[in-house]
FIBARO-256634 format. One record per residue (C-alpha): x, y, z. Coordinates in steps of 0.25 Angstrom, whole numbers, padded with zeros to 4 digits, always signed. Layout:
% residues N
XYZ
...
% end
This chain:
% residues 1112
+0261+0693+0767
+0275+0689+0761
+0287+0687+0771
+0298+0696+0770
+0310+0689+0761
+0321+0686+0769
+0333+0694+0770
+0342+0686+0762
+0342+0671+0755
+0346+0659+0763
+0359+0659+0758
+0369+0671+0757
+0372+0678+0746
+0376+0690+0752
+0391+0689+0746
+0385+0694+0733
+0382+0706+0730
+0368+0710+0725
+0365+0713+0710
+0361+0728+0715
+0374+0731+0721
+0381+0726+0708
+0380+0737+0698
+0393+0732+0690
+0386+0718+0686
+0388+0716+0671
+0374+0711+0665
+0374+0700+0655
+0371+0702+0641
+0357+0698+0636
+0357+0683+0635
+0369+0680+0643
+0371+0675+0657
+0382+0680+0664
+0379+0676+0678
+0392+0668+0679
+0401+0682+0679
+0404+0687+0692
+0398+0699+0699
+0406+0712+0699
+0408+0718+0712
+0400+0732+0714
+0407+0743+0720
+0404+0744+0735
+0404+0757+0738
+0392+0761+0727
+0378+0762+0728
+0371+0761+0715
+0357+0760+0722
+0353+0774+0718
+0356+0773+0704
+0344+0771+0695
+0344+0758+0687
+0350+0757+0673
+0340+0754+0662
+0338+0739+0659
+0342+0735+0645
+0331+0735+0635
+0324+0721+0633
+0335+0714+0640
+0334+0706+0653
+0348+0702+0658
+0351+0694+0669
+0360+0700+0678
+0361+0688+0688
+0374+0688+0697
+0385+0676+0694
+0384+0663+0703
+0394+0663+0715
+0407+0658+0711
+0411+0643+0716
+0417+0640+0729
+0432+0643+0730
+0433+0653+0718
+0432+0668+0716
+0419+0677+0715
+0426+0685+0706
+0440+0684+0699
+0450+0691+0706
+0454+0700+0695
+0439+0706+0692
+0439+0719+0694
+0424+0719+0697
+0423+0706+0707
+0415+0708+0719
+0423+0704+0733
+0413+0695+0739
+0423+0694+0752
+0416+0707+0758
+0402+0708+0760
+0394+0717+0748
+0390+0730+0750
+0377+0733+0756
+0364+0733+0745
+0357+0746+0744
+0344+0745+0750
+0332+0737+0741
+0322+0746+0736
+0308+0743+0741
+0299+0737+0731
+0287+0740+0738
+0282+0727+0736
+0267+0723+0741
+0264+0709+0743
+0254+0709+0753
+0258+0711+0766
+0272+0720+0767
+0285+0713+0769
+0295+0720+0774
+0306+0722+0762
+0315+0712+0759
+0331+0716+0755
+0333+0712+0742
+0339+0699+0739
+0353+0698+0733
+0354+0692+0720
+0358+0676+0720
+0367+0675+0707
+0365+0660+0709
+0351+0660+0706
+0348+0674+0698
+0341+0670+0685
+0340+0683+0677
+0330+0692+0674
+0315+0690+0676
+0305+0698+0667
+0291+0699+0675
+0284+0708+0666
+0283+0723+0664
+0284+0729+0678
+0273+0738+0683
+0276+0753+0682
+0284+0760+0691
+0282+0774+0697
+0293+0784+0694
+0295+0784+0709
+0300+0770+0709
+0310+0773+0699
+0320+0773+0709
+0333+0765+0704
+0328+0749+0705
+0334+0741+0697
+0326+0736+0686
+0329+0720+0686
+0324+0712+0699
+0329+0699+0702
+0323+0688+0710
+0332+0683+0720
+0328+0666+0720
+0337+0665+0733
+0327+0673+0741
+0319+0667+0751
+0305+0664+0746
+0294+0676+0753
+0284+0666+0753
+0278+0653+0748
+0269+0658+0737
+0269+0653+0723
+0265+0662+0712
+0254+0657+0703
+0253+0662+0690
+0240+0653+0687
+0232+0664+0694
+0228+0678+0687
+0237+0688+0688
+0235+0702+0691
+0234+0712+0681
+0249+0716+0677
+0254+0729+0677
+0258+0736+0665
+0269+0732+0656
+0283+0737+0659
+0297+0735+0658
+0304+0722+0660
+0307+0724+0675
+0319+0713+0674
+0313+0706+0686
+0319+0692+0687
+0311+0680+0695
+0317+0671+0703
+0309+0662+0711
+0295+0661+0716
+0288+0657+0730
+0277+0649+0729
+0275+0642+0741
+0263+0652+0743
+0256+0643+0732
+0254+0631+0741
+0242+0636+0747
+0232+0636+0734
+0242+0624+0727
+0231+0614+0729
+0221+0621+0720
+0231+0623+0708
+0238+0612+0698
+0251+0610+0702
+0260+0620+0695
+0273+0616+0687
+0285+0623+0688
+0298+0625+0682
+0313+0628+0685
+0319+0638+0676
+0335+0636+0672
+0340+0649+0664
+0351+0647+0653
+0361+0652+0662
+0358+0640+0672
+0349+0647+0683
+0338+0640+0688
+0324+0646+0695
+0311+0642+0698
+0303+0633+0697
+0292+0642+0690
+0278+0639+0687
+0276+0638+0672
+0267+0650+0671
+0279+0658+0677
+0289+0654+0668
+0281+0657+0656
+0279+0671+0663
+0293+0672+0663
+0295+0668+0649
+0284+0679+0647
+0292+0689+0654
+0307+0687+0648
+0312+0681+0661
+0314+0669+0654
+0320+0669+0640
+0313+0654+0636
+0327+0648+0635
+0327+0642+0650
+0326+0628+0656
+0315+0625+0665
+0313+0612+0674
+0303+0606+0683
+0312+0600+0693
+0324+0608+0689
+0333+0595+0684
+0326+0593+0670
+0327+0606+0663
+0322+0609+0648
+0320+0620+0640
+0309+0630+0644
+0304+0629+0630
+0301+0615+0631
+0289+0616+0642
+0278+0619+0633
+0271+0632+0642
+0285+0638+0641
+0286+0635+0628
+0274+0642+0623
+0276+0653+0632
+0289+0656+0623
+0284+0654+0611
+0273+0663+0615
+0283+0673+0619
+0291+0671+0606
+0279+0673+0597
+0275+0686+0605
+0281+0700+0604
+0293+0703+0612
+0290+0711+0624
+0298+0724+0626
+0308+0725+0638
+0308+0740+0641
+0322+0744+0646
+0321+0748+0663
+0318+0761+0666
+0329+0771+0671
+0326+0774+0686
+0321+0789+0686
+0315+0788+0673
+0300+0792+0672
+0291+0778+0668
+0287+0778+0654
+0271+0783+0654
+0267+0771+0645
+0256+0763+0651
+0258+0751+0659
+0274+0755+0660
+0282+0752+0672
+0296+0757+0677
+0305+0744+0677
+0312+0750+0688
+0300+0750+0697
+0302+0739+0706
+0289+0740+0712
+0281+0739+0699
+0289+0726+0697
+0287+0719+0710
+0272+0723+0707
+0272+0715+0695
+0278+0703+0702
+0269+0705+0712
+0256+0704+0702
+0262+0692+0696
+0267+0684+0708
+0259+0691+0719
+0270+0693+0727
+0275+0677+0727
+0290+0681+0722
+0304+0682+0727
+0309+0693+0731
+0319+0702+0719
+0332+0709+0719
+0335+0720+0709
+0347+0719+0701
+0354+0731+0693
+0366+0727+0685
+0365+0737+0673
+0377+0745+0679
+0385+0734+0678
+0381+0730+0664
+0384+0744+0659
+0397+0743+0666
+0400+0729+0660
+0396+0734+0645
+0407+0745+0646
+0417+0735+0649
+0413+0725+0639
+0419+0730+0627
+0433+0730+0635
+0431+0716+0638
+0427+0712+0623
+0439+0719+0619
+0447+0713+0629
+0441+0698+0625
+0443+0700+0609
+0457+0705+0612
+0461+0692+0619
+0453+0684+0609
+0459+0691+0598
+0474+0689+0605
+0472+0674+0609
+0467+0671+0594
+0481+0677+0589
+0488+0671+0597
+0482+0656+0595
+0487+0658+0581
+0501+0657+0584
+0502+0642+0583
+0495+0642+0570
+0501+0644+0557
+0495+0659+0557
+0504+0663+0571
+0499+0672+0580
+0488+0683+0576
+0491+0675+0562
+0505+0682+0560
+0510+0672+0550
+0498+0675+0542
+0498+0689+0541
+0512+0691+0543
+0520+0678+0537
+0535+0677+0539
+0543+0681+0526
+0556+0680+0523
+0563+0694+0524
+0568+0699+0511
+0583+0701+0508
+0586+0691+0519
+0593+0678+0518
+0581+0670+0518
+0576+0678+0505
+0586+0675+0497
+0584+0660+0502
+0570+0661+0497
+0573+0668+0484
+0583+0657+0480
+0573+0647+0485
+0562+0653+0475
+0572+0653+0465
+0575+0638+0466
+0560+0634+0463
+0561+0642+0450
+0575+0635+0446
+0567+0621+0446
+0577+0612+0449
+0579+0601+0458
+0589+0608+0465
+0584+0622+0464
+0571+0616+0472
+0579+0610+0482
+0587+0623+0484
+0573+0630+0486
+0569+0622+0496
+0582+0622+0504
+0581+0636+0503
+0568+0639+0508
+0571+0627+0519
+0582+0638+0524
+0574+0650+0525
+0562+0642+0532
+0572+0635+0542
+0573+0650+0548
+0558+0655+0547
+0545+0648+0540
+0542+0658+0531
+0528+0654+0524
+0534+0659+0510
+0547+0651+0510
+0540+0639+0516
+0532+0640+0503
+0545+0641+0494
+0550+0629+0502
+0537+0620+0499
+0537+0624+0485
+0551+0620+0483
+0548+0605+0491
+0535+0604+0481
+0545+0607+0468
+0555+0597+0474
+0544+0587+0477
+0537+0588+0464
+0548+0590+0453
+0559+0581+0460
+0552+0571+0469
+0562+0578+0480
+0561+0580+0496
+0552+0574+0506
+0538+0573+0505
+0536+0578+0520
+0542+0592+0514
+0530+0594+0505
+0520+0589+0516
+0527+0600+0525
+0524+0611+0514
+0509+0606+0514
+0510+0609+0530
+0517+0622+0528
+0506+0627+0519
+0498+0632+0530
+0509+0642+0533
+0512+0645+0519
+0498+0649+0516
+0499+0659+0527
+0505+0668+0516
+0492+0670+0510
+0484+0661+0499
+0488+0669+0489
+0503+0670+0492
+0509+0665+0479
+0520+0656+0489
+0507+0649+0495
+0502+0646+0482
+0515+0640+0475
+0517+0633+0487
+0502+0626+0488
+0505+0623+0472
+0518+0617+0474
+0514+0607+0484
+0500+0604+0475
+0508+0602+0463
+0518+0591+0469
+0504+0584+0474
+0499+0586+0461
+0488+0594+0464
+0489+0606+0454
+0475+0609+0452
+0472+0612+0467
+0484+0624+0465
+0481+0629+0452
+0472+0640+0453
+0480+0645+0465
+0492+0646+0455
+0484+0652+0444
+0480+0663+0453
+0493+0664+0460
+0499+0666+0445
+0489+0677+0440
+0492+0685+0452
+0500+0698+0449
+0511+0696+0461
+0514+0682+0457
+0518+0684+0442
+0532+0683+0444
+0531+0670+0452
+0536+0660+0442
+0535+0648+0452
+0520+0651+0452
+0519+0650+0439
+0528+0635+0439
+0519+0630+0448
+0506+0635+0440
+0512+0628+0428
+0516+0617+0435
+0500+0615+0439
+0495+0617+0426
+0504+0605+0421
+0499+0597+0432
+0486+0599+0428
+0488+0596+0413
+0488+0609+0410
+0499+0611+0401
+0494+0624+0393
+0493+0631+0405
+0506+0626+0411
+0514+0629+0399
+0507+0644+0398
+0510+0646+0413
+0526+0641+0411
+0527+0650+0399
+0523+0663+0406
+0534+0659+0417
+0544+0658+0405
+0541+0673+0400
+0545+0678+0413
+0557+0668+0414
+0562+0662+0402
+0574+0656+0410
+0564+0648+0418
+0569+0633+0419
+0558+0628+0426
+0548+0633+0418
+0555+0628+0404
+0554+0615+0411
+0541+0615+0416
+0537+0618+0401
+0546+0607+0395
+0537+0596+0405
+0523+0602+0400
+0527+0602+0385
+0533+0587+0388
+0521+0583+0394
+0513+0587+0381
+0523+0579+0373
+0530+0591+0367
+0545+0587+0367
+0550+0598+0358
+0543+0610+0368
+0548+0600+0381
+0562+0599+0375
+0563+0613+0373
+0558+0617+0386
+0566+0607+0394
+0580+0613+0386
+0575+0628+0389
+0574+0624+0404
+0588+0618+0403
+0593+0631+0395
+0588+0641+0408
+0594+0630+0419
+0603+0619+0413
+0602+0613+0427
+0588+0611+0425
+0590+0595+0425
+0575+0592+0424
+0574+0598+0411
+0585+0589+0406
+0577+0576+0411
+0563+0582+0404
+0571+0583+0391
+0576+0569+0391
+0559+0566+0395
+0556+0573+0382
+0564+0564+0374
+0560+0552+0381
+0546+0555+0384
+0541+0564+0373
+0548+0563+0361
+0553+0548+0362
+0561+0548+0350
+0574+0548+0354
+0575+0540+0366
+0591+0540+0366
+0591+0555+0366
+0581+0555+0377
+0591+0545+0386
+0602+0554+0382
+0593+0567+0388
+0590+0558+0402
+0604+0554+0405
+0608+0569+0403
+0597+0572+0414
+0603+0563+0423
+0616+0569+0422
+0611+0580+0430
+0608+0571+0442
+0611+0582+0453
+0601+0592+0446
+0591+0582+0445
+0581+0580+0455
+0576+0567+0461
+0563+0568+0452
+0571+0572+0438
+0582+0561+0441
+0571+0552+0443
+0563+0557+0430
+0577+0557+0422
+0578+0541+0426
+0563+0539+0421
+0566+0545+0409
+0579+0536+0407
+0571+0524+0409
+0561+0528+0399
+0572+0530+0389
+0577+0516+0391
+0562+0511+0391
+0561+0518+0378
+0574+0511+0374
+0568+0497+0378
+0575+0494+0391
+0563+0493+0401
+0572+0487+0411
+0581+0497+0411
+0571+0509+0410
+0563+0502+0422
+0575+0503+0430
+0578+0518+0428
+0563+0520+0431
+0563+0513+0443
+0574+0521+0448
+0567+0535+0444
+0554+0531+0450
+0564+0530+0464
+0568+0543+0462
+0553+0548+0460
+0543+0539+0463
+0534+0549+0461
+0537+0551+0447
+0525+0548+0437
+0533+0549+0426
+0543+0538+0431
+0532+0530+0436
+0525+0530+0422
+0537+0528+0415
+0540+0517+0424
+0526+0510+0422
+0527+0510+0408
+0540+0503+0407
+0535+0493+0417
+0523+0491+0410
+0532+0488+0395
+0539+0477+0403
+0525+0472+0409
+0529+0476+0423
+0515+0479+0426
+0515+0475+0441
+0526+0487+0441
+0517+0496+0433
+0505+0496+0441
+0509+0503+0451
+0518+0515+0445
+0505+0516+0436
+0496+0516+0447
+0502+0527+0454
+0502+0535+0441
+0487+0533+0439
+0484+0537+0451
+0491+0550+0452
+0489+0553+0437
+0474+0548+0435
+0472+0556+0422
+0485+0550+0416
+0479+0539+0406
+0493+0533+0404
+0495+0530+0420
+0480+0526+0420
+0482+0516+0408
+0496+0511+0413
+0489+0507+0428
+0476+0500+0422
+0486+0493+0412
+0495+0487+0423
+0483+0484+0432
+0478+0476+0420
+0491+0470+0418
+0494+0465+0432
+0481+0460+0431
+0474+0470+0441
+0460+0469+0433
+0451+0475+0444
+0460+0485+0448
+0462+0488+0433
+0448+0488+0430
+0446+0499+0441
+0456+0507+0437
+0452+0507+0422
+0437+0510+0426
+0443+0524+0433
+0451+0526+0421
+0438+0525+0413
+0431+0535+0421
+0444+0544+0419
+0446+0541+0405
+0432+0537+0399
+0437+0539+0386
+0451+0534+0384
+0453+0522+0377
+0465+0518+0383
+0457+0516+0397
+0445+0509+0389
+0456+0499+0383
+0460+0497+0396
+0447+0494+0401
+0445+0483+0390
+0458+0476+0394
+0454+0476+0408
+0440+0469+0405
+0446+0460+0395
+0458+0455+0406
+0445+0453+0415
+0438+0446+0404
+0427+0454+0401
+0427+0455+0387
+0416+0463+0383
+0419+0473+0392
+0433+0473+0386
+0428+0475+0372
+0420+0486+0374
+0432+0494+0382
+0442+0490+0370
+0430+0496+0361
+0429+0509+0367
+0443+0511+0369
+0443+0508+0354
+0434+0520+0352
+0440+0530+0361
+0453+0527+0353
+0453+0519+0341
+0469+0520+0340
+0470+0513+0355
+0476+0500+0348
+0476+0492+0360
+0460+0494+0362
+0457+0486+0349
+0469+0477+0350
+0462+0469+0362
+0447+0472+0358
+0453+0463+0346
+0459+0453+0357
+0447+0453+0363
+0439+0449+0351
+0449+0438+0347
+0447+0433+0361
+0432+0433+0358
+0435+0425+0345
+0431+0438+0337
+0442+0437+0327
+0435+0446+0317
+0433+0457+0327
+0446+0456+0333
+0453+0456+0319
+0447+0469+0314
+0452+0475+0329
+0467+0471+0328
+0467+0472+0312
+0464+0488+0317
+0474+0488+0328
+0486+0483+0318
+0482+0494+0309
+0484+0505+0319
+0496+0498+0327
+0504+0489+0318
+0514+0489+0328
+0507+0486+0341
+0510+0474+0346
+0497+0471+0352
+0491+0472+0340
+0499+0460+0333
+0497+0452+0345
+0482+0454+0343
+0484+0451+0328
+0492+0437+0333
+0480+0433+0341
+0470+0437+0329
+0478+0426+0321
+0478+0415+0332
+0464+0416+0332
+0462+0415+0317
+0472+0402+0319
+0485+0410+0311
+0494+0405+0320
+0505+0410+0311
+0501+0424+0310
+0497+0425+0325
+0514+0421+0327
+0517+0432+0317
+0509+0443+0324
+0513+0440+0339
+0527+0441+0335
+0525+0453+0330
+0518+0459+0342
+0530+0453+0352
+0540+0460+0344
+0533+0473+0345
+0530+0471+0360
+0540+0460+0366
+0530+0461+0380
+0517+0460+0373
+0512+0447+0380
+0499+0445+0369
+0510+0443+0359
+0517+0432+0366
+0503+0426+0369
+0501+0426+0355
+0515+0418+0353
+0512+0407+0362
+0498+0405+0358
+0505+0403+0344
+0516+0396+0348
+0506+0386+0355
+0499+0384+0344
+0513+0381+0335
+0517+0371+0346
+0526+0379+0352
+0522+0377+0365
+0537+0381+0371
+0536+0395+0364
+0522+0396+0367
+0524+0395+0382
+0534+0405+0380
+0527+0416+0375
+0515+0412+0384
+0525+0414+0396
+0528+0426+0391
+0515+0433+0388
+0511+0430+0403
+0525+0437+0408
+0521+0449+0401
+0506+0449+0403
+0503+0440+0415
+0489+0447+0418
+0483+0452+0404
+0487+0443+0395
+0473+0435+0390
+0476+0419+0390
+0490+0421+0393
+0489+0409+0405
+0481+0401+0396
+0490+0401+0384
+0502+0397+0394
+0492+0386+0399
+0490+0380+0385
+0506+0382+0383
+0508+0373+0395
+0498+0363+0391
+0503+0362+0377
+0518+0359+0384
+0511+0348+0392
+0515+0356+0405
+0500+0353+0411
+0501+0358+0424
+0507+0371+0421
+0496+0373+0410
+0486+0369+0420
+0492+0379+0431
+0493+0390+0420
+0479+0389+0415
+0473+0390+0430
+0480+0403+0431
+0473+0407+0419
+0460+0402+0423
+0462+0410+0435
+0466+0423+0427
+0455+0420+0418
+0443+0414+0425
+0433+0418+0413
+0442+0411+0403
+0437+0399+0395
+0450+0395+0387
+0458+0394+0401
+0448+0383+0407
+0448+0376+0395
+0463+0375+0394
+0465+0371+0408
+0455+0360+0406
+0462+0354+0395
+0476+0356+0402
+0468+0348+0414
+0463+0337+0405
+0477+0335+0399
+0482+0334+0414
+0471+0323+0417
+0464+0332+0427
+0449+0330+0421
+0441+0335+0431
+0449+0349+0431
+0449+0350+0416
+0434+0347+0416
+0430+0358+0426
+0439+0368+0418
+0432+0364+0407
+0418+0364+0412
+0423+0379+0417
+0424+0384+0403
+0411+0377+0397
+0402+0383+0410
+0408+0396+0404
+0407+0393+0389
+0398+0380+0388
+0401+0379+0373
+0417+0380+0374
+0421+0369+0364
+0436+0370+0369
+0430+0366+0383
+0421+0355+0377
+0432+0349+0369
+0442+0347+0383
+0429+0343+0390
+0427+0332+0380
+0441+0328+0383
+0440+0328+0397
+0429+0318+0396
+0436+0310+0387
+0448+0308+0395
+0436+0303+0406
+0431+0294+0395
+0419+0301+0396
+0417+0299+0381
+0403+0303+0380
+0403+0316+0386
+0419+0319+0381
+0411+0316+0367
+0400+0326+0369
+0410+0336+0374
+0420+0334+0361
+0407+0335+0352
+0403+0346+0357
+0417+0354+0357
+0417+0348+0342
+0404+0355+0339
+0407+0368+0345
+0420+0369+0337
+0421+0359+0325
+0432+0367+0319
+0443+0362+0331
+0450+0349+0324
+0456+0346+0339
+0442+0345+0345
+0437+0334+0334
+0451+0326+0336
+0448+0325+0352
+0432+0322+0349
+0438+0310+0340
+0447+0306+0351
+0436+0305+0360
+0428+0297+0351
+0439+0288+0347
+0440+0286+0363
+0425+0284+0364
+0427+0273+0352
+0421+0281+0341
+0433+0279+0332
+0425+0283+0319
+0421+0296+0326
+0435+0299+0330
+0440+0297+0317
+0430+0307+0311
+0433+0319+0323
+0447+0316+0318
+0446+0318+0304
+0438+0331+0307
+0449+0336+0315
+0458+0333+0303
+0449+0340+0294
+0450+0352+0303
+0465+0353+0305
+0472+0343+0295
+0484+0344+0303
+0478+0338+0315
+0488+0328+0318
+0480+0323+0331
+0469+0320+0322
+0476+0314+0312
+0483+0305+0322
+0471+0300+0327
+0465+0297+0314
+0478+0289+0311
+0475+0281+0325
+0462+0279+0322
+0464+0275+0307
+0474+0266+0313
+0465+0260+0322
+0455+0257+0311
+0467+0252+0303
+0465+0262+0292
+0481+0261+0293
+0481+0270+0279
+0473+0280+0287
+0479+0279+0298
+0494+0282+0292
+0489+0294+0284
+0482+0301+0297
+0496+0298+0304
+0503+0303+0293
+0493+0317+0293
+0496+0317+0308
+0510+0317+0306
+0511+0326+0296
+0504+0336+0304
+0512+0335+0315
+0525+0329+0311
+0530+0329+0325
+0520+0318+0329
+0530+0306+0327
+0521+0298+0335
+0512+0298+0322
+0524+0290+0316
+0521+0279+0325
+0507+0279+0322
+0509+0277+0307
+0518+0265+0310
+0508+0259+0319
+0498+0259+0307
+0508+0253+0299
+0511+0242+0310
+0497+0240+0310
+0496+0239+0295
+0507+0228+0296
+0516+0236+0288
+0528+0234+0298
+0540+0241+0288
+0532+0252+0287
+0528+0252+0303
+0544+0250+0306
+0548+0262+0298
+0537+0271+0302
+0541+0267+0317
+0555+0270+0315
+0553+0283+0309
+0543+0286+0320
+0555+0284+0330
+0564+0292+0321
+0556+0302+0321
+0553+0302+0337
+0561+0292+0345
+0551+0296+0356
+0542+0286+0348
+0546+0275+0357
+0534+0265+0356
+0539+0264+0341
+0549+0255+0345
+0540+0245+0350
+0532+0246+0334
+0544+0244+0328
+0547+0231+0335
+0532+0227+0334
+0533+0229+0319
+0546+0221+0318
+0541+0210+0328
+0528+0209+0316
+0539+0207+0306
+0545+0196+0315
+0558+0205+0314
+0561+0201+0329
+0575+0206+0330
+0571+0220+0326
+0559+0219+0335
+0567+0216+0346
+0576+0227+0345
+0564+0237+0344
+0557+0230+0356
+0570+0233+0364
+0569+0247+0360
+0556+0247+0363
+0557+0242+0377
+0569+0252+0379
+0560+0264+0376
+0548+0259+0380
+0550+0249+0392
+0536+0249+0397
+0530+0245+0385
+0528+0230+0387
+0524+0227+0372
+0538+0230+0369
+0543+0218+0379
+0531+0209+0373
+0536+0209+0359
+0550+0209+0363
+0549+0196+0370
+0541+0188+0358
+0553+0195+0349
+0564+0188+0358
+0555+0176+0359
+0555+0175+0344
+0570+0179+0343
+0572+0168+0353
+0577+0174+0364
+0569+0168+0375
+0577+0177+0387
+0574+0189+0380
+0559+0186+0377
+0558+0182+0392
+0563+0194+0396
+0555+0202+0387
+0542+0195+0392
+0545+0197+0407
+0547+0212+0404
+0533+0213+0395
+0526+0206+0409
+0533+0215+0419
+0529+0228+0409
+0515+0222+0408
+0511+0212+0421
+0496+0212+0417
+0498+0209+0402
+0487+0201+0395
+0496+0191+0390
+0506+0190+0402
+0503+0175+0402
+0508+0172+0389
+0520+0180+0391
+0522+0173+0403
+0520+0159+0395
+0530+0166+0384
+0541+0168+0395
+0539+0153+0401
+0540+0148+0388
+0554+0155+0384
+0559+0152+0397
+0556+0137+0395
% end
């Protein structure tokens, strides 16, 4: 027999009312746990034990667990809760518990029902269908049994589900029982004969824990619906895991999910007859429920208590709508109030009820005047519109007035470059409040458009403007039409812009703003007459419309370009309206004045005016472009580059700006940047001849002739009228010695553009290549007349001057060419180096040629020329190094071989020198200078006959080759061929009349031929022609000595010693002349001076003897 349960648990929960005494307890909704809510108090004077139990909700099991006890120091229930229970007084006595008449063996006295412990109650447990309940048992017991885990265990027995169960009773409705714990101590008596059973603690989602249970018990609880499958389990109440992670429970859950759902019938109402179906039971019958428990667990279970919360559930359901409504009201009020800090205001009042200017008020009058100011389209009217709208805004921030203020700010910034940038930024921030007027509001659209047009973003607002313009209520809004026309103009859609403005003039024929805008469109199209007419009509409509006066001048200077004086007068007339001109208008007028000065060939004055205009309006593309053009015309590419860079960045579709930018990069030597820019431009303008031409110029400057040729040809194919493409292709052919191809291109260019300075410069280069220096001179002179700033023409003149022997003019022209074009001019530094070399300023020549070599490292001519200069300086090692560099790039270059032969000859390496020179002569047999140099090396190598042959070959190639004739004369003199020598010297003198030394050489021939008188006459003639030939004094004295005319000889020797004091031979022969004249002292003095001048003389002993004899 089981011992009776204790009267109460070991801890006292007597201060809490039992569930059966709480008819107002609020049941939670299905799936929710309201266990944390405080229990409402029950009326103390009412006894509900006689009332029938309410029907249980269909197919729903609720957990009516009590909330946990409040923490220490806190009130159990808020003081303002009308349903709070006063726990300071003892609870009312509970009604007597019903007698369940459970038979578990020996009868035991019935124990009073245990109070529900809210800390351990874990909800309902379904133990399956209850047994049938007799009709007599329907006396009003609650339909939900709940176990109390705090009750003391009845015995120490354990339910063993592994043993077979007795036949279950017939299925019945769910009885709502909830199992709390098991008493399994009694299982110890036969535990030794069974396998150790694994047990698990169970934790609900609400955090309640119970157990431990064996696996079978938990499976059964799952099957009966007491566990939902979302609980956690743990073998030691420490490490928790989802119930589905245990294979046994997972299999049970899977099986339940795959099987048919079990219907949970409603609990029967007390007093109602039980259905007559087989196996049905009355869920309200506690005897049947307890019998089921007994069958399952053989009485090894805790005590149960009955909880009835259906009445409180109904009461709370009645109050729920009011509570929800109150919550919704609080949320709505809080949400609406929270908008107070936003642009919408509390409850969106700014959105639904925006503030507006009262009609007929002083503010309304100011707003109307501001709107008229926008239509007046003058600097003063826009400023007045901004001022008046600001006055209204100072009193209240009306969205429509703020929009008007922003429109005036945008106009002032866009048209006149006036106002602070911060104002435009502020407009962007104010757009949030302006947009509260509505997306379709015309003021919102106009403000958005004004800001976008100021930022050149017309495409973004054009669709909105079009949509607004076609709406019926906006047909009278002229300002909207002006903004739409301006958006068309920015998008280069001139026809639509003109059509829009024409409609405006139909509505208001006296609109100066419309006439002026039409004039701008006509001017952009180059329609000078239509533009001038439109500007004149604008001035007629409003004489103070100063912008139209400025643009009338622009038509004369930029469009017509025929009467510069008239355009200049129009500019001066516009500038007289200083007070009416805005900053941008004044800047444009100054820019036009600069253009007039430029067209009058006053570039410096034009530059000054344009720079002043740019200060007044730094954002004007017109002023930037005109100033860049003026600077470019003056070859100031460094100044033009930033202007063109800014213009090309802002308007990438403007070919003129892109062209100017690339050209400035090229002319400033920024070839890689130019290459990057022209590659991008080629993608934007794939078939544009001008871009292809510039591409060719860059590749040519980068020493890529093949690529350059391709681009020039592509430019010619795209536009046969582009003269520059054919011109530079022809010049490229000239550098490649393709003279025939160059001639065809240059002559075709001359037919197309007979007054093109570059074409005449190209023809001059062609003439030089064909050795026609006279024609070259004429062409270069014509090019300079047409364009005094053409660097190529000045370079050509330098070459011609150098060929003509005028090294001074050659230097002047070379310097001017490099000044005009220091970066792109081909061979400019090379030419200046050649001129300096010819002027024998070898150090300067070498320095210039080093610069040329650094600028064009692939050039072959530059290191050859540098090697020649270094050879003349005597720096043979550096000369040979540069010549070797040239030969590595072009092993067969005859010029490099020629100078290398001279270097080796200078080192007396005659064998190698002769090899190099012979190769050079073989490579270029028509070069007379090569034959001459070859002959010199042969002479030095003691091969005079071969040398004579080379010199003869040279004079055959060039009859006026004075050097070769002179060399032949000396060779004939050496071979005593006096007549041939005189003939050669005469030919040299004829070829070069300034070569007076040849006259002295003729005297030497006559002297060696013992033709003393003829020799003296030749010597004297040479001295007369060139007094600098001081060596002749000695020669004349020698001739007189040979004729024994010692007195004359002494006079000439004295002259010789005075002009050539270092010539010892003059003193030598002077001494003998004095001796012959018996002037001993003078003779001794002359001999002693001879020994001083020549202390190591071979005849020193003889002269000392002569002195001794004369002294004694």
